[in-house]
PQR file of N, CA, C, O and H, with PARSE charges and radii, in Angstrom:
ATOM      1  N   MET A   1       0.773  -1.232  -0.018 -0.4000 1.5000
ATOM      2  CA  MET A   1       0.182  -0.261   0.041 -0.0000 2.0000
ATOM      3  C   MET A   1       0.924   1.845   0.069  0.5500 1.7000
ATOM      4  O   MET A   1       1.519   2.356   1.018 -0.5500 1.4000
ATOM      5  N   GLY A   2       0.687   2.309  -0.831 -0.4000 1.5000
ATOM      6  CA  GLY A   2       1.279   3.599  -0.971 -0.0000 2.0000
ATOM      7  C   GLY A   2       1.104   4.564   0.062  0.5500 1.7000
ATOM      8  O   GLY A   2       0.027   4.575   0.658 -0.5500 1.4000
ATOM      9  H   GLY A   2       0.204   1.894  -1.602  0.4000 1.0000
ATOM     10  N   LEU A   3       1.946   5.330   0.347 -0.4000 1.5000
ATOM     11  CA  LEU A   3       1.310   6.855   1.131 -0.0000 2.0000
ATOM     12  C   LEU A   3       1.015   8.213   0.129  0.5500 1.7000
ATOM     13  O   LEU A   3       1.575   8.321  -0.962 -0.5500 1.4000
ATOM     14  H   LEU A   3       2.821   5.322  -0.137  0.4000 1.0000
ATOM     15  N   VAL A   4       0.401   8.865   0.466 -0.4000 1.5000
ATOM     16  CA  VAL A   4       0.021   9.995  -0.065 -0.0000 2.0000
ATOM     17  C   VAL A   4       0.231  11.262   0.638  0.5500 1.7000
ATOM     18  O   VAL A   4      -0.064  11.368   1.828 -0.5500 1.4000
ATOM     19  H   VAL A   4      -0.054   8.777   1.352  0.4000 1.0000
ATOM     20  N   ARG A   5       0.732  12.239  -0.047 -0.4000 1.5000
ATOM     21  CA  ARG A   5       0.429  13.579   1.208 -0.0000 2.0000
ATOM     22  C   ARG A   5      -0.457  14.317   0.200  0.5500 1.7000
ATOM     23  O   ARG A   5      -0.454  14.290  -1.031 -0.5500 1.4000
ATOM     24  H   ARG A   5       0.972  12.153  -1.014  0.4000 1.0000
ATOM     25  N   LEU A   6      -1.355  15.110   1.242 -0.4000 1.5000
ATOM     26  CA  LEU A   6      -2.279  16.007   0.534 -0.0000 2.0000
ATOM     27  C   LEU A   6      -1.719  17.501   0.593  0.5500 1.7000
ATOM     28  O   LEU A   6      -1.188  17.923   1.620 -0.5500 1.4000
ATOM     29  H   LEU A   6      -1.357  15.132   2.241  0.4000 1.0000
ATOM     30  N   LYS A   7      -1.848  18.204  -0.440 -0.4000 1.5000
ATOM     31  CA  LYS A   7      -1.055  19.442  -0.750 -0.0000 2.0000
ATOM     32  C   LYS A   7      -1.854  20.367  -0.003  0.5500 1.7000
ATOM     33  O   LYS A   7      -1.750  21.480  -0.517 -0.5500 1.4000
ATOM     34  H   LYS A   7      -2.280  17.861  -1.274  0.4000 1.0000
ATOM     35  N   ILE A   8      -2.457  20.369   0.796 -0.4000 1.5000
ATOM     36  CA  ILE A   8      -3.548  21.445   1.726 -0.0000 2.0000
ATOM     37  C   ILE A   8      -3.009  22.701   1.839  0.5500 1.7000
ATOM     38  O   ILE A   8      -3.612  23.768   1.720 -0.5500 1.4000
ATOM     39  H   ILE A   8      -2.541  19.465   1.214  0.4000 1.0000
ATOM     40  N   ARG A   9      -1.737  22.511   2.097 -0.4000 1.5000
ATOM     41  CA  ARG A   9      -0.871  23.852   3.171 -0.0000 2.0000
ATOM     42  C   ARG A   9      -0.931  24.735   1.566  0.5500 1.7000
ATOM     43  O   ARG A   9      -1.616  25.742   1.388 -0.5500 1.4000
ATOM     44  H   ARG A   9      -1.247  21.645   2.194  0.4000 1.0000
ATOM     45  N   GLU A  10      -0.132  24.143   0.606 -0.4000 1.5000
ATOM     46  CA  GLU A  10       0.045  25.129  -0.405 -0.0000 2.0000
ATOM     47  C   GLU A  10      -0.759  25.593  -1.155  0.5500 1.7000
ATOM     48  O   GLU A  10      -0.541  26.535  -1.917 -0.5500 1.4000
ATOM     49  H   GLU A  10       0.424  23.325   0.751  0.4000 1.0000
ATOM     50  N   LEU A  11      -2.008  24.865  -1.013 -0.4000 1.5000
ATOM     51  CA  LEU A  11      -3.204  25.219  -2.017 -0.0000 2.0000
ATOM     52  C   LEU A  11      -4.220  26.089  -1.216  0.5500 1.7000
ATOM     53  O   LEU A  11      -5.172  26.624  -1.784 -0.5500 1.4000
ATOM     54  H   LEU A  11      -2.184  24.100  -0.394  0.4000 1.0000
ATOM     55  N   ALA A  12      -3.980  26.221   0.182 -0.4000 1.5000
ATOM     56  CA  ALA A  12      -4.336  27.309   0.876 -0.0000 2.0000
ATOM     57  C   ALA A  12      -3.723  28.522   1.133  0.5500 1.7000
ATOM     58  O   ALA A  12      -4.321  29.519   1.539 -0.5500 1.4000
ATOM     59  H   ALA A  12      -3.206  25.787   0.643  0.4000 1.0000
ATOM     60  N   GLU A  13      -2.339  28.440   0.864 -0.4000 1.5000
ATOM     61  CA  GLU A  13      -1.248  29.495   0.837 -0.0000 2.0000
ATOM     62  C   GLU A  13      -1.772  30.400  -0.481  0.5500 1.7000
ATOM     63  O   GLU A  13      -1.902  31.624  -0.520 -0.5500 1.4000
ATOM     64  H   GLU A  13      -1.853  27.631   0.534  0.4000 1.0000
ATOM     65  N   ARG A  14      -2.018  29.481  -1.483 -0.4000 1.5000
ATOM     66  CA  ARG A  14      -2.519  30.689  -2.567 -0.0000 2.0000
ATOM     67  C   ARG A  14      -3.389  31.398  -2.720  0.5500 1.7000
ATOM     68  O   ARG A  14      -3.473  32.380  -3.458 -0.5500 1.4000
ATOM     69  H   ARG A  14      -1.913  28.487  -1.451  0.4000 1.0000
ATOM     70  N   ARG A  15      -4.410  30.772  -1.746 -0.4000 1.5000
ATOM     71  CA  ARG A  15      -5.594  31.810  -1.486 -0.0000 2.0000
ATOM     72  C   ARG A  15      -5.365  32.304  -0.595  0.5500 1.7000
ATOM     73  O   ARG A  15      -6.271  33.136  -0.556 -0.5500 1.4000
ATOM     74  H   ARG A  15      -4.342  29.975  -1.147  0.4000 1.0000
ATOM     75  N   GLY A  16      -4.494  32.531   0.681 -0.4000 1.5000
ATOM     76  CA  GLY A  16      -4.295  33.489   1.844 -0.0000 2.0000
ATOM     77  C   GLY A  16      -5.351  32.811   2.549  0.5500 1.7000
ATOM     78  O   GLY A  16      -6.344  33.437   2.920 -0.5500 1.4000
ATOM     79  H   GLY A  16      -3.758  31.855   0.649  0.4000 1.0000
ATOM     80  N   TRP A  17      -5.207  31.544   2.769 -0.4000 1.5000
ATOM     81  CA  TRP A  17      -6.199  30.975   3.594 -0.0000 2.0000
ATOM     82  C   TRP A  17      -5.290  30.502   4.998  0.5500 1.7000
ATOM     83  O   TRP A  17      -4.069  30.389   5.096 -0.5500 1.4000
ATOM     84  H   TRP A  17      -4.400  31.036   2.468  0.4000 1.0000
ATOM     85  N   THR A  18      -6.161  30.315   5.845 -0.4000 1.5000
ATOM     86  CA  THR A  18      -5.616  29.436   7.028 -0.0000 2.0000
ATOM     87  C   THR A  18      -6.075  27.918   6.918  0.5500 1.7000
ATOM     88  O   THR A  18      -7.054  27.612   6.237 -0.5500 1.4000
ATOM     89  H   THR A  18      -7.153  30.408   5.765  0.4000 1.0000
ATOM     90  N   ILE A  19      -5.303  26.956   7.636 -0.4000 1.5000
ATOM     91  CA  ILE A  19      -5.978  25.901   7.618 -0.0000 2.0000
ATOM     92  C   ILE A  19      -7.688  25.663   8.090  0.5500 1.7000
ATOM     93  O   ILE A  19      -8.571  24.995   7.552 -0.5500 1.4000
ATOM     94  H   ILE A  19      -4.507  27.205   8.188  0.4000 1.0000
ATOM     95  N   LYS A  20      -7.697  26.652   9.512 -0.4000 1.5000
ATOM     96  CA  LYS A  20      -9.038  26.947   9.907 -0.0000 2.0000
ATOM     97  C   LYS A  20      -9.861  27.319   8.937  0.5500 1.7000
ATOM     98  O   LYS A  20     -10.975  26.796   8.919 -0.5500 1.4000
ATOM     99  H   LYS A  20      -6.979  27.194   9.949  0.4000 1.0000
ATOM    100  N   GLU A  21      -9.483  28.362   7.850 -0.4000 1.5000
ATOM    101  CA  GLU A  21     -10.385  28.732   7.066 -0.0000 2.0000
ATOM    102  C   GLU A  21     -10.863  27.488   6.057  0.5500 1.7000
ATOM    103  O   GLU A  21     -12.065  27.290   5.878 -0.5500 1.4000
ATOM    104  H   GLU A  21      -8.578  28.787   7.865  0.4000 1.0000
ATOM    105  N   VAL A  22      -9.952  26.747   5.475 -0.4000 1.5000
ATOM    106  CA  VAL A  22     -10.405  25.709   4.734 -0.0000 2.0000
ATOM    107  C   VAL A  22     -11.447  24.542   5.414  0.5500 1.7000
ATOM    108  O   VAL A  22     -12.365  23.950   4.846 -0.5500 1.4000
ATOM    109  H   VAL A  22      -8.976  26.908   5.620  0.4000 1.0000
ATOM    110  N   ALA A  23     -10.994  24.420   6.807 -0.4000 1.5000
ATOM    111  CA  ALA A  23     -11.675  23.323   7.583 -0.0000 2.0000
ATOM    112  C   ALA A  23     -13.197  24.258   7.608  0.5500 1.7000
ATOM    113  O   ALA A  23     -14.254  23.628   7.651 -0.5500 1.4000
ATOM    114  H   ALA A  23     -10.249  24.901   7.268  0.4000 1.0000
ATOM    115  N   ASP A  24     -13.209  25.448   7.585 -0.4000 1.5000
ATOM    116  CA  ASP A  24     -14.627  26.172   7.888 -0.0000 2.0000
ATOM    117  C   ASP A  24     -15.196  25.782   6.435  0.5500 1.7000
ATOM    118  O   ASP A  24     -16.086  24.954   6.243 -0.5500 1.4000
ATOM    119  H   ASP A  24     -12.350  25.959   7.551  0.4000 1.0000
ATOM    120  N   ARG A  25     -14.479  26.576   5.376 -0.4000 1.5000
ATOM    121  CA  ARG A  25     -15.271  26.475   4.164 -0.0000 2.0000
ATOM    122  C   ARG A  25     -15.714  24.903   3.250  0.5500 1.7000
ATOM    123  O   ARG A  25     -16.552  24.765   2.359 -0.5500 1.4000
ATOM    124  H   ARG A  25     -13.756  27.249   5.533  0.4000 1.0000
ATOM    125  N   SER A  26     -14.794  23.867   3.878 -0.4000 1.5000
ATOM    126  CA  SER A  26     -14.717  22.606   3.642 -0.0000 2.0000
ATOM    127  C   SER A  26     -15.807  21.879   4.121  0.5500 1.7000
ATOM    128  O   SER A  26     -16.401  21.031   3.456 -0.5500 1.4000
ATOM    129  H   SER A  26     -14.113  23.980   4.602  0.4000 1.0000
ATOM    130  N   GLY A  27     -16.100  22.225   5.360 -0.4000 1.5000
ATOM    131  CA  GLY A  27     -16.853  21.483   6.289 -0.0000 2.0000
ATOM    132  C   GLY A  27     -16.098  19.943   6.687  0.5500 1.7000
ATOM    133  O   GLY A  27     -16.705  18.926   7.022 -0.5500 1.4000
ATOM    134  H   GLY A  27     -15.617  22.914   5.900  0.4000 1.0000
ATOM    135  N   VAL A  28     -14.710  20.090   6.555 -0.4000 1.5000
ATOM    136  CA  VAL A  28     -13.927  18.673   7.270 -0.0000 2.0000
ATOM    137  C   VAL A  28     -13.534  19.369   8.258  0.5500 1.7000
ATOM    138  O   VAL A  28     -13.062  20.506   8.260 -0.5500 1.4000
ATOM    139  H   VAL A  28     -14.217  20.916   6.283  0.4000 1.0000
ATOM    140  N   ASN A  29     -13.738  18.662   9.108 -0.4000 1.5000
ATOM    141  CA  ASN A  29     -13.204  18.314  10.751 -0.0000 2.0000
ATOM    142  C   ASN A  29     -11.779  19.577  10.854  0.5500 1.7000
ATOM    143  O   ASN A  29     -10.979  19.491   9.922 -0.5500 1.4000
ATOM    144  H   ASN A  29     -14.122  17.738   9.106  0.4000 1.0000
ATOM    145  N   TYR A  30     -11.536  20.491  11.742 -0.4000 1.5000
ATOM    146  CA  TYR A  30     -10.591  20.969  11.607 -0.0000 2.0000
ATOM    147  C   TYR A  30      -9.463  19.892  12.300  0.5500 1.7000
ATOM    148  O   TYR A  30      -8.407  19.734  11.688 -0.5500 1.4000
ATOM    149  H   TYR A  30     -12.185  20.561  12.499  0.4000 1.0000
ATOM    150  N   SER A  31      -9.598  19.437  13.082 -0.4000 1.5000
ATOM    151  CA  SER A  31      -8.599  18.395  13.621 -0.0000 2.0000
ATOM    152  C   SER A  31      -7.815  17.126  12.422  0.5500 1.7000
ATOM    153  O   SER A  31      -6.667  16.736  12.205 -0.5500 1.4000
ATOM    154  H   SER A  31     -10.456  19.565  13.579  0.4000 1.0000
ATOM    155  N   THR A  32      -9.105  16.839  11.908 -0.4000 1.5000
ATOM    156  CA  THR A  32      -8.531  15.930  11.171 -0.0000 2.0000
ATOM    157  C   THR A  32      -7.843  16.659   9.434  0.5500 1.7000
ATOM    158  O   THR A  32      -7.051  16.069   8.700 -0.5500 1.4000
ATOM    159  H   THR A  32     -10.037  17.156  12.084  0.4000 1.0000
ATOM    160  N   LEU A  33      -8.336  17.771   9.234 -0.4000 1.5000
ATOM    161  CA  LEU A  33      -7.547  18.818   8.708 -0.0000 2.0000
ATOM    162  C   LEU A  33      -5.972  18.738   8.555  0.5500 1.7000
ATOM    163  O   LEU A  33      -5.224  18.354   7.656 -0.5500 1.4000
ATOM    164  H   LEU A  33      -8.979  18.250   9.830  0.4000 1.0000
ATOM    165  N   LYS A  34      -5.745  19.410  10.169 -0.4000 1.5000
ATOM    166  CA  LYS A  34      -4.549  19.624  10.387 -0.0000 2.0000
ATOM    167  C   LYS A  34      -3.991  18.371  10.391  0.5500 1.7000
ATOM    168  O   LYS A  34      -2.843  18.573   9.996 -0.5500 1.4000
ATOM    169  H   LYS A  34      -6.353  19.721  10.899  0.4000 1.0000
ATOM    170  N   THR A  35      -4.112  17.249  10.592 -0.4000 1.5000
ATOM    171  CA  THR A  35      -3.534  15.962  10.787 -0.0000 2.0000
ATOM    172  C   THR A  35      -2.729  15.733   9.039  0.5500 1.7000
ATOM    173  O   THR A  35      -1.555  15.598   8.695 -0.5500 1.4000
ATOM    174  H   THR A  35      -5.045  17.085  10.912  0.4000 1.0000
ATOM    175  N   TYR A  36      -4.199  15.785   8.172 -0.4000 1.5000
ATOM    176  CA  TYR A  36      -3.573  15.660   6.818 -0.0000 2.0000
ATOM    177  C   TYR A  36      -2.484  16.741   6.416  0.5500 1.7000
ATOM    178  O   TYR A  36      -1.378  16.499   5.931 -0.5500 1.4000
ATOM    179  H   TYR A  36      -5.153  15.895   8.452  0.4000 1.0000
ATOM    180  N   ALA A  37      -3.061  18.072   6.738 -0.4000 1.5000
ATOM    181  CA  ALA A  37      -1.626  19.032   6.454 -0.0000 2.0000
ATOM    182  C   ALA A  37      -0.384  18.756   6.970  0.5500 1.7000
ATOM    183  O   ALA A  37       0.634  18.878   6.290 -0.5500 1.4000
ATOM    184  H   ALA A  37      -3.959  18.268   7.132  0.4000 1.0000
ATOM    185  N   ARG A  38      -0.379  18.347   8.260 -0.4000 1.5000
ATOM    186  CA  ARG A  38       0.955  18.079   8.662 -0.0000 2.0000
ATOM    187  C   ARG A  38       1.635  16.692   8.369  0.5500 1.7000
ATOM    188  O   ARG A  38       2.810  16.579   8.716 -0.5500 1.4000
ATOM    189  H   ARG A  38      -1.206  18.248   8.813  0.4000 1.0000
ATOM    190  N   SER A  39       0.987  15.581   7.739 -0.4000 1.5000
ATOM    191  CA  SER A  39       1.425  14.795   7.461 -0.0000 2.0000
ATOM    192  C   SER A  39       2.349  14.460   6.538  0.5500 1.7000
ATOM    193  O   SER A  39       1.967  14.811   5.422 -0.5500 1.4000
ATOM    194  H   SER A  39       0.032  15.673   7.456  0.4000 1.0000
ATOM    195  N   SER A  40       3.426  13.918   6.526 -0.4000 1.5000
ATOM    196  CA  SER A  40       4.376  13.984   5.427 -0.0000 2.0000
ATOM    197  C   SER A  40       3.550  12.641   4.585  0.5500 1.7000
ATOM    198  O   SER A  40       3.400  12.973   3.408 -0.5500 1.4000
ATOM    199  H   SER A  40       3.736  13.632   7.433  0.4000 1.0000
ATOM    200  N   GLY A  41       3.079  11.481   4.812 -0.4000 1.5000
ATOM    201  CA  GLY A  41       3.029  10.621   4.276 -0.0000 2.0000
ATOM    202  C   GLY A  41       1.851   9.736   5.254  0.5500 1.7000
ATOM    203  O   GLY A  41       2.036   9.334   6.403 -0.5500 1.4000
ATOM    204  H   GLY A  41       3.200  11.212   5.767  0.4000 1.0000
ATOM    205  N   ILE A  42       0.383   9.550   4.270 -0.4000 1.5000
ATOM    206  CA  ILE A  42      -0.356   8.805   5.133 -0.0000 2.0000
ATOM    207  C   ILE A  42      -1.205   7.605   4.157  0.5500 1.7000
ATOM    208  O   ILE A  42      -1.445   7.846   2.974 -0.5500 1.4000
ATOM    209  H   ILE A  42       0.232   9.876   3.337  0.4000 1.0000
ATOM    210  N   ALA A  43      -1.515   6.630   4.643 -0.4000 1.5000
ATOM    211  CA  ALA A  43      -1.949   5.594   3.875 -0.0000 2.0000
ATOM    212  C   ALA A  43      -3.825   5.409   3.693  0.5500 1.7000
ATOM    213  O   ALA A  43      -4.372   4.812   2.765 -0.5500 1.4000
ATOM    214  H   ALA A  43      -1.320   6.434   5.604  0.4000 1.0000
ATOM    215  N   MET A  44      -4.432   6.005   4.691 -0.4000 1.5000
ATOM    216  CA  MET A  44      -5.681   5.784   4.434 -0.0000 2.0000
ATOM    217  C   MET A  44      -6.573   7.658   4.780  0.5500 1.7000
ATOM    218  O   MET A  44      -6.495   8.326   5.810 -0.5500 1.4000
ATOM    219  H   MET A  44      -3.988   6.490   5.445  0.4000 1.0000
ATOM    220  N   ILE A  45      -7.241   7.953   3.631 -0.4000 1.5000
ATOM    221  CA  ILE A  45      -7.611   9.390   3.592 -0.0000 2.0000
ATOM    222  C   ILE A  45      -9.252   9.208   3.628  0.5500 1.7000
ATOM    223  O   ILE A  45      -9.784   8.537   2.743 -0.5500 1.4000
ATOM    224  H   ILE A  45      -7.304   7.411   2.793  0.4000 1.0000
ATOM    225  N   ASP A  46      -9.839   9.660   4.399 -0.4000 1.5000
ATOM    226  CA  ASP A  46     -11.688   9.781   3.853 -0.0000 2.0000
ATOM    227  C   ASP A  46     -11.944  10.384   2.575  0.5500 1.7000
ATOM    228  O   ASP A  46     -11.615  11.521   2.238 -0.5500 1.4000
ATOM    229  H   ASP A  46      -9.407  10.205   5.118  0.4000 1.0000
ATOM    230  N   ALA A  47     -12.467   9.653   1.990 -0.4000 1.5000
ATOM    231  CA  ALA A  47     -12.983   9.971   0.505 -0.0000 2.0000
ATOM    232  C   ALA A  47     -13.718  10.956   0.446  0.5500 1.7000
ATOM    233  O   ALA A  47     -13.475  11.719  -0.489 -0.5500 1.4000
ATOM    234  H   ALA A  47     -12.734   8.729   2.263  0.4000 1.0000
ATOM    235  N   THR A  48     -14.755  11.291   1.286 -0.4000 1.5000
ATOM    236  CA  THR A  48     -15.629  12.553   1.416 -0.0000 2.0000
ATOM    237  C   THR A  48     -14.760  13.598   1.861  0.5500 1.7000
ATOM    238  O   THR A  48     -15.139  14.670   1.388 -0.5500 1.4000
ATOM    239  H   THR A  48     -14.953  10.671   2.045  0.4000 1.0000
ATOM    240  N   ALA A  49     -13.695  13.718   2.619 -0.4000 1.5000
ATOM    241  CA  ALA A  49     -12.931  14.837   2.712 -0.0000 2.0000
ATOM    242  C   ALA A  49     -12.353  15.342   1.690  0.5500 1.7000
ATOM    243  O   ALA A  49     -12.378  16.523   1.344 -0.5500 1.4000
ATOM    244  H   ALA A  49     -13.387  12.847   3.002  0.4000 1.0000
ATOM    245  N   LEU A  50     -11.671  14.221   1.046 -0.4000 1.5000
ATOM    246  CA  LEU A  50     -10.872  14.371  -0.307 -0.0000 2.0000
ATOM    247  C   LEU A  50     -11.733  15.151  -1.167  0.5500 1.7000
ATOM    248  O   LEU A  50     -11.232  16.116  -1.744 -0.5500 1.4000
ATOM    249  H   LEU A  50     -11.651  13.262   1.327  0.4000 1.0000
ATOM    250  N   ILE A  51     -13.230  14.813  -1.375 -0.4000 1.5000
ATOM    251  CA  ILE A  51     -13.949  15.417  -2.386 -0.0000 2.0000
ATOM    252  C   ILE A  51     -14.301  16.960  -1.922  0.5500 1.7000
ATOM    253  O   ILE A  51     -14.317  17.858  -2.764 -0.5500 1.4000
ATOM    254  H   ILE A  51     -13.636  14.029  -0.906  0.4000 1.0000
ATOM    255  N   LYS A  52     -14.523  17.159  -0.827 -0.4000 1.5000
ATOM    256  CA  LYS A  52     -15.005  18.471   0.153 -0.0000 2.0000
ATOM    257  C   LYS A  52     -13.522  19.390  -0.493  0.5500 1.7000
ATOM    258  O   LYS A  52     -13.636  20.393  -1.197 -0.5500 1.4000
ATOM    259  H   LYS A  52     -14.510  16.430  -0.143  0.4000 1.0000
ATOM    260  N   LEU A  53     -12.698  19.020  -0.233 -0.4000 1.5000
ATOM    261  CA  LEU A  53     -11.340  19.739  -0.410 -0.0000 2.0000
ATOM    262  C   LEU A  53     -11.090  20.022  -1.827  0.5500 1.7000
ATOM    263  O   LEU A  53     -10.761  21.135  -2.238 -0.5500 1.4000
ATOM    264  H   LEU A  53     -12.606  18.205   0.340  0.4000 1.0000
ATOM    265  N   ALA A  54     -11.238  19.088  -2.488 -0.4000 1.5000
ATOM    266  CA  ALA A  54     -10.879  19.058  -3.777 -0.0000 2.0000
ATOM    267  C   ALA A  54     -12.033  20.321  -4.419  0.5500 1.7000
ATOM    268  O   ALA A  54     -11.644  21.234  -5.148 -0.5500 1.4000
ATOM    269  H   ALA A  54     -11.505  18.184  -2.154  0.4000 1.0000
ATOM    270  N   ARG A  55     -13.526  20.143  -3.969 -0.4000 1.5000
ATOM    271  CA  ARG A  55     -14.286  21.020  -4.159 -0.0000 2.0000
ATOM    272  C   ARG A  55     -14.148  22.625  -3.757  0.5500 1.7000
ATOM    273  O   ARG A  55     -14.564  23.515  -4.499 -0.5500 1.4000
ATOM    274  H   ARG A  55     -13.842  19.402  -3.377  0.4000 1.0000
ATOM    275  N   VAL A  56     -13.597  22.835  -2.659 -0.4000 1.5000
ATOM    276  CA  VAL A  56     -13.056  23.773  -2.125 -0.0000 2.0000
ATOM    277  C   VAL A  56     -12.181  24.781  -2.972  0.5500 1.7000
ATOM    278  O   VAL A  56     -12.382  25.951  -3.299 -0.5500 1.4000
ATOM    279  H   VAL A  56     -13.259  22.112  -2.056  0.4000 1.0000
ATOM    280  N   PHE A  57     -11.233  23.988  -3.188 -0.4000 1.5000
ATOM    281  CA  PHE A  57     -10.241  24.266  -3.939 -0.0000 2.0000
ATOM    282  C   PHE A  57     -10.430  24.356  -5.607  0.5500 1.7000
ATOM    283  O   PHE A  57      -9.897  24.901  -6.574 -0.5500 1.4000
ATOM    284  H   PHE A  57     -11.069  23.038  -2.922  0.4000 1.0000
ATOM    285  N   GLU A  58     -11.063  23.847  -5.430 -0.4000 1.5000
ATOM    286  CA  GLU A  58     -11.660  23.922  -7.117 -0.0000 2.0000
ATOM    287  C   GLU A  58     -10.206  23.617  -8.079  0.5500 1.7000
ATOM    288  O   GLU A  58      -9.653  24.360  -8.890 -0.5500 1.4000
ATOM    289  H   GLU A  58     -11.496  23.405  -4.645  0.4000 1.0000
ATOM    290  N   VAL A  59      -9.832  22.154  -7.612 -0.4000 1.5000
ATOM    291  CA  VAL A  59      -8.923  21.552  -8.092 -0.0000 2.0000
ATOM    292  C   VAL A  59      -9.390  20.166  -8.384  0.5500 1.7000
ATOM    293  O   VAL A  59     -10.084  19.644  -7.511 -0.5500 1.4000
ATOM    294  H   VAL A  59     -10.281  21.551  -6.953  0.4000 1.0000
ATOM    295  N   ALA A  60      -9.101  19.408  -9.576 -0.4000 1.5000
ATOM    296  CA  ALA A  60      -9.096  17.771  -9.479 -0.0000 2.0000
ATOM    297  C   ALA A  60      -8.576  17.221  -8.410  0.5500 1.7000
ATOM    298  O   ALA A  60      -7.638  17.829  -7.894 -0.5500 1.4000
ATOM    299  H   ALA A  60      -8.537  19.832 -10.285  0.4000 1.0000
ATOM    300  N   ILE A  61      -9.120  15.687  -7.669 -0.4000 1.5000
ATOM    301  CA  ILE A  61      -8.251  14.929  -6.724 -0.0000 2.0000
ATOM    302  C   ILE A  61      -7.284  14.729  -6.881  0.5500 1.7000
ATOM    303  O   ILE A  61      -6.546  14.743  -5.896 -0.5500 1.4000
ATOM    304  H   ILE A  61      -9.882  15.194  -8.088  0.4000 1.0000
ATOM    305  N   GLU A  62      -6.631  14.377  -8.414 -0.4000 1.5000
ATOM    306  CA  GLU A  62      -5.325  14.374  -8.803 -0.0000 2.0000
ATOM    307  C   GLU A  62      -4.147  15.526  -8.282  0.5500 1.7000
ATOM    308  O   GLU A  62      -2.935  15.370  -8.129 -0.5500 1.4000
ATOM    309  H   GLU A  62      -7.230  14.366  -9.215  0.4000 1.0000
ATOM    310  N   GLU A  63      -4.834  16.501  -8.117 -0.4000 1.5000
ATOM    311  CA  GLU A  63      -3.969  17.838  -8.037 -0.0000 2.0000
ATOM    312  C   GLU A  63      -3.678  17.914  -6.623  0.5500 1.7000
ATOM    313  O   GLU A  63      -2.622  18.335  -6.150 -0.5500 1.4000
ATOM    314  H   GLU A  63      -5.818  16.628  -8.242  0.4000 1.0000
ATOM    315  N   LEU A  64      -4.794  17.432  -5.896 -0.4000 1.5000
ATOM    316  CA  LEU A  64      -4.704  17.641  -4.207 -0.0000 2.0000
ATOM    317  C   LEU A  64      -3.643  16.376  -3.610  0.5500 1.7000
ATOM    318  O   LEU A  64      -2.854  16.611  -2.695 -0.5500 1.4000
ATOM    319  H   LEU A  64      -5.652  17.090  -6.280  0.4000 1.0000
ATOM    320  N   ILE A  65      -3.728  15.297  -4.130 -0.4000 1.5000
ATOM    321  CA  ILE A  65      -2.533  14.192  -4.115 -0.0000 2.0000
ATOM    322  C   ILE A  65      -1.505  14.079  -4.508  0.5500 1.7000
ATOM    323  O   ILE A  65      -1.256  14.207  -5.707 -0.5500 1.4000
ATOM    324  H   ILE A  65      -4.369  15.107  -4.874  0.4000 1.0000
ATOM    325  N   GLU A  66      -0.556  13.789  -3.554 -0.4000 1.5000
ATOM    326  CA  GLU A  66       0.826  13.731  -4.287 -0.0000 2.0000
ATOM    327  C   GLU A  66       1.325  12.229  -3.723  0.5500 1.7000
ATOM    328  O   GLU A  66       1.208  12.103  -2.504 -0.5500 1.4000
ATOM    329  H   GLU A  66      -0.759  13.685  -2.581  0.4000 1.0000
ATOM    330  N   VAL A  67       1.836  11.138  -4.409 -0.4000 1.5000
ATOM    331  CA  VAL A  67       2.436  10.080  -4.083 -0.0000 2.0000
ATOM    332  C   VAL A  67       3.636  10.031  -3.670  0.5500 1.7000
ATOM    333  O   VAL A  67       4.610  10.213  -4.400 -0.5500 1.4000
ATOM    334  H   VAL A  67       1.931  11.240  -5.399  0.4000 1.0000
ATOM    335  N   VAL A  68       3.691   9.735  -2.248 -0.4000 1.5000
ATOM    336  CA  VAL A  68       5.165   9.663  -1.638 -0.0000 2.0000
ATOM    337  C   VAL A  68       6.053   8.605  -1.400  0.5500 1.7000
ATOM    338  O   VAL A  68       7.252   8.548  -1.128 -0.5500 1.4000
ATOM    339  H   VAL A  68       2.899   9.586  -1.656  0.4000 1.0000
ATOM    340  N   GLU A  69       4.995   7.626  -1.605 -0.4000 1.5000
ATOM    341  CA  GLU A  69       5.623   6.040  -1.314 -0.0000 2.0000
ATOM    342  C   GLU A  69       4.909   4.970  -2.044  0.5500 1.7000
ATOM    343  O   GLU A  69       3.774   4.845  -1.584 -0.5500 1.4000
ATOM    344  H   GLU A  69       4.021   7.672  -1.827  0.4000 1.0000
ATOM    345  N   GLU A  70       5.096   4.354  -2.774 -0.4000 1.5000
ATOM    346  CA  GLU A  70       4.253   3.054  -3.450 -0.0000 2.0000
ATOM    347  C   GLU A  70       4.689   1.569  -2.746  0.5500 1.7000
ATOM    348  O   GLU A  70       4.162   0.525  -3.130 -0.5500 1.4000
ATOM    349  H   GLU A  70       6.018   4.456  -3.148  0.4000 1.0000
TER
END
């Protein structure tokens, strides 16, 4: 199983948003979002959260995810 990293910080910074603002805009729990944003590689991600984040950033899911280990 591979590990992925979510590009939450980069996408938020482009818009001038904090992680808290991303949580408020997306509806993804703030503590979950902090965990995703800080992690250098995670194995399991909530699919609903991915969809919400892709929508709030107006990007495809593929643009939100970076594979760090396969």
